[in-house]
N, C-alpha and C positions, 0 to 999 in steps of 0.2 A: 747485402740485397735483401735478406729474411727482415733484419731489423727496420730497413728502409719501408718495406711494404706494410709490415703491422702498426710504424708510427703514423703512418700516411692513410691506414685505414681507422685509425682512432681518432683523427683528426678531421677527416670526412664524416665521423658519423657525429662528433660534437658539433660541427658547424651546420649540420643539414637544416635550413630553413629556420636557422636562428642565430646566435650571435655567441662570439667569444666573450665580449664583454658589450656594454652599452645597449642600442637600439636593438629590438628584434621584432619579429614576425609569429605570429601564431603558427604550427604545426597544421598542415591541412585536417581536416575532421578523418575521426576512423569510422567504421562502420560500427552503430549502435551509439556513437554519438548524436547529441541533441546540440542542434545549432540553428538558430533563428533564420529563415531565408528573408524574412519580410515582417519588419515591425509595425505594431499596430499601437493605436493609443486606446489607453483603458477608459472605457465609458464613466465608469465613478470609480474615484479611489476608494479603496474599503475602510474608510476612516470615520470617526463621527463627524457629521457635520448638525448644523444649528437646529434641524429637525427632526434630530434622533434623540432621544431619550439618554438622559447622562449615563444610564446603566449600559447602552448600546454602543458608547465610545470606545474606540481601541486607539491605545496611546501609542504613537510610533514615535520612538526616541530619536533626537536630532544629534546627540554628542556622536563623535567619531570614535570606534573602537577598533584595537587592532590586538589579536594575541596569537601565540604559537607555543606548542610544545612538542619534545622529544618525543618518537616513538622506538619501540624496538625495533632494532634491524631484521627481526626473523617474523615481524607480526604477519599475520594470513591478510593481507588487506584482498579486494576483489575489485579487481580492475573495472567491472561494471557491476552496480546494484542488483540483486537479483529479486525480479517482482516476488509479492506477497503470494504463498499458495499455503493451503490447509485442506486438510483431508476430513470430508464431511461424513458424519453417522446421522443424521439428522433432518428433518422434516417439519415445515409450517402449514397448518392449514388456517385459514379465516370462515366461521360457521355461524349461523345463525343459531339462536335458541331452538326453533323449530327444527332444525336437522339434529341438535343433542338431544332432544325430545323423543325425536324417532329413533336415532340411535345412527353414530357415523362409523363408519368403517375405517381402520388404522393397520395396514401392511406392515407387518413385523416381521423383520427377518433375522431375529437373534432372541433367545430368551432374556429376560431382565432388563426390557424398554422403560424406560424413565417418560412418564406422559405430564406434560404440566398444560393445565388451564389458564387463561386470563380472560377477565373481561375488557374486552376492547373499547367498548362505550363507556365502561366506569359506571355501570347502572350499580345501585345498590341490591345489596342482596348476598347470600350465601350459597353453597353447594354444600350439601351431607353426603357425605362416602356412603354412609348405610343406607341412602335410597338412590345411589348409582350403582348400576351394573355394566358389569364386562363380559360379552361371551367370546369364549376363544376356543376353536375348535367343539367338543362336545359339554365343554364348561362354561357354566352360567351361574356368577357369582356378582354378590355386591362387592363394590370396589373397597371396601373396609377387609373382605375377606381375600380379596385378590393382590392386595398391596403387602409389598414385604416391608415397605415405608411408604409413609401419608403425611404430608404436610399441608395444614390447610391458610387461610390469609392469614391468620392470627400467627400460628406459627412460623409461616414464611416474615413476618411485619417483625416478630421478636426476634429473628435471627440478622435482622438488619435489610431486608430484600423491600424494594418499594413497591410492594405487591398490593394491586388493586383489588377490591371487594370482589367476591366470587370467585377465589383463585385458588389453585389447589394442585398440589403435584404428587405423581403417584409413581413409586417404583416397583413393577409386578415382580411377583413371584417368581424365582427361576425356572420351578417346576411346572408352570404353565406352560411354557414352549413357546413356539414362535407361530405365524399364520396369519389371517385375517381378523382381527380382535376388533369387535364390534362395541364401545362404547356410549351409552345412554345415561342422559341427566334428564329427567323427567322434569326436575323444576327449575331447569335452567331458563334465564330471560336475557334478552338483551342480543348481543353479538361476543363472540368467544374466539380468541386465537389459540388454536391449540398445537402444543410443541411437541414433537417424538423426539426423543433421543436414544439411539441404540449403542450404547457403551462397545457391548458383548459383539457385534456385527461384524463379520468379515468384508462386509460391502461398503466402500468408501466411493464417493465424489469428490474430484477436484478440477477448481477454474484455475487456469493458470493463464495471466496476461503475458503478452512479449515484453511489457515495459512498464516502469511504475510510474514514470512520469512522460508527458506530453504536452505539446503547445497548442494553441487553438488552431484548427485547421487541419489537424493528424487525428489518427485514430488509435485504438489500442486493438490486437487481436487477441482474442480469449478463446482459451480451449478448453472443453469442457470433457472429461472422462471419467468413467467408472471401473473400478477393480475391485476383485474378490482376491483379497489378502495382496499379493505380488501378480497377478492375473488379470489381463486387461477383458473387460465384459462389454458387450455393445450396450448400450442405449436404445431404449425404445422410442423415446421422444424426450425433447428438452425445449424450454421457454423462460424467458425471463425479460428482465427491462434495465433501463441503465438511470440509477439513482444521481441527482447531482445535491450538491450540498445544502442547496435551499430546499432541498425535499421532492422538488419537482421530478417527475420521471417519464423515459420516454422507453414504448415496447421495443426490443429486440429481435430481429427475426433470425435464428439459429438454424445453421445448415448443418445437417447430416452428413459426415466425414464417411469414406469408404472401410475404415476400419472399425465403424460402429460408435465413435465419438460426434463430437456436435462442436461446431467454433462460430465466432461470430465476429463483426468489427463494432466497435461502440467508438462514437464519435460525438463529441458535445457539439451544441451547435453553437452553443454561444455561452459566456463563463459570466454568471452574474459575480455582485460585488461580495457576497458570500463566500469566505474562504474554507478551504475544507477538501476532503478526500471525495472524490467519484466512486460509486459502487456500483459493479454489474451484479445483480442476483440471477442466478440459475435456478430454475425447478426443472428434477430430471426426475426419469421414470426409466427403470430397467427390470431384470426379472432374473431372479436367481436360478439354481442348477434344478429346479422342481416346476421353473416356470411360473412362479409366483412373483406379484410385483414386489419390486423395490424403489421406495421413494428417497429421493435425496434433493435438498436444497443447500446451495453453496454460494459463496460469494467471494469475490476478488475486488480488490483496490487499487486506483492510481490518481495521482495528484495531476491536474490540468492548469495552465495558465497561459493570461494573454502576452506574447513576445512583446513587451513595450521597453525591451533594452536589448542589448548584446554586445561583446566585447569587439572590441576592433581599435582600429589605428594601431602604430607602431608603440610597444612597450620599451622600458627601459630596466636593465638591470646595475644595480650600483651596491658600492660595498657601503653599508650601513656606518653611523659613527663607534656604533660599538663593536663593529666589526663583523655583526652578520652581515645579510644578505638581504635587499631590499628588490621586488619586483614589482613595479610600476604599470599596471595595465588600464589602458582605455575603455571607458564606458560608454557607447552612445544609447542614451537614453530619450524614449519619446514621452515620457510622464516623469515627472518631479517626485523621487520616493526615495526610502531608503534601501540602498541596495548593498550588498554582500559577493564579496569572492572569498573564495576557499581553494586550497589546493595541498596534496602531499607530495614534499619535495624529497626528492632520489639522488642518491651520490653512489659514487664508487666506493665498495666496501673493503674490508682486509684482505678479502678472497678474490678481489678484480671482479667482482660481479655487483649489478646495480639492486642498492637495497633501500626500505623507506627509512628516513631520519626525522622528520619533522612535519607536523601537520600546521597551518597557518591561517587565520582568518582575517579579514576586515572588512569592517561595515562602515559606512557615512551614509548621511544624506546628501544626495545629489540634484541638481536641478536637471530640468530639460535640456536635452545639447550633449556637447562632450564634456565627460568629465574624467576622473582619475581615481583608481582605488590601489592600495599599496599593501601587499603582502611582506610580512618582515618576519625574517627567521633568524632567531636569535642563536648569537656565535655559540653558545653553549648544548645547543641543539644541532650543532654541526658536526660536533667531534666522532671520529672515526669513521666520517668518509671524506672522501676528496673529488675532485673535478674526474670526468665530465659530471653536471649533474641533469635532474631532468624533473619536469614539474608534471606529477600525474593527479588524474582525478579535480582538476579545475572547473569549479561552478560558480556561475552568476545567478543570485538569486534576488529577487524581489521581496523586502522582508515585510512589506506594510500589506502588498498582497499574497504573502505565504505562498509563492511562486518560484518555480525552479525555469530560469531562462535558458540556461546553456550548462552543455556538461560535455568535456572533452576526457577522454581517457590517456593521452599525452599530448599536452600542449605546448612544450617548449623543451628544447636540449642548449645548453649553454655550460660555459668555463666561466667561473665567477671572477669578476675583475680582483 
């Protein structure tokens, strides 16, 4: 009786919403999966047209491609991709020459700050460290005396940096300490971007999005928080904007949370034909233990796509000619384009648990309507595993638009034919 129960449980697990062989249906989406609910037509394909300069044309491959390779059975794969997050110890200011001539205040929360000035309107001119001043506490010094290290435009360009005229990088001497520094440049002209980086500061701000991809019509929730080392610190204020790949921006309304952090929902209103990442820029103000202002700017990124295709219809699992496994997936497309599917194949390992075995990807140009892409897993990549099998991290991409259209954490369970 005990053996019969075990065998029955294994068969039930293998056949749930999938197939022993032949046709199958995808498993229901899990929490965190991205599945289009409504297909839209892209207004314009992101490829070159007759009206575009030749240098802007984007080549889209038309030949089909299929690859697969083995994975280590103990590979530390993530069930879902983790959004990008980075601790920031820096902030920026956009200032006019008149402000620099009078002196601008730069809050510094730790000694040894690095200050960079760059001309934002590329006006010709120079900044002379000997004629610039920094006041920090009771100390008032010319920049060349306040700096532990100093680099002007010529030095930066010699190091390979694309530094505009009137650029300068100043690393303050650590013994000057921290506090409110006043930087003055009497000979400044035009506009400048002032960048302050505090490598020794314990105060950081992180902007964390709840996902790294979305479909048009949905939003990304971004949480912004400050820390003093490992201790959370309430923020005083936060603001920012959403920047599209084409450079356009939309102001965002950050909301204060009960713990002193801030959050915002960022939603692209439209997606242009310019592919690339969307950026949420956050500008924050906090205070240290002494009540002194701490400024931090940070950025998080995500990709957005028009849902112009989805996986659909009955799929099919067959034994390939080379004795590998072929998994055919139906694709319903609104736009003709080059689409790609990819997934990780899991199987039962030597210890009786499911382990990753191989990764496969297939891409081809598909017309609008119903199409098909086939994932092929080479027989050599299947050694050491057996049935039942599972297809994890199944993704559908529109390669021409550089967009992720669908992602499923667990897509299929099956026993190979």
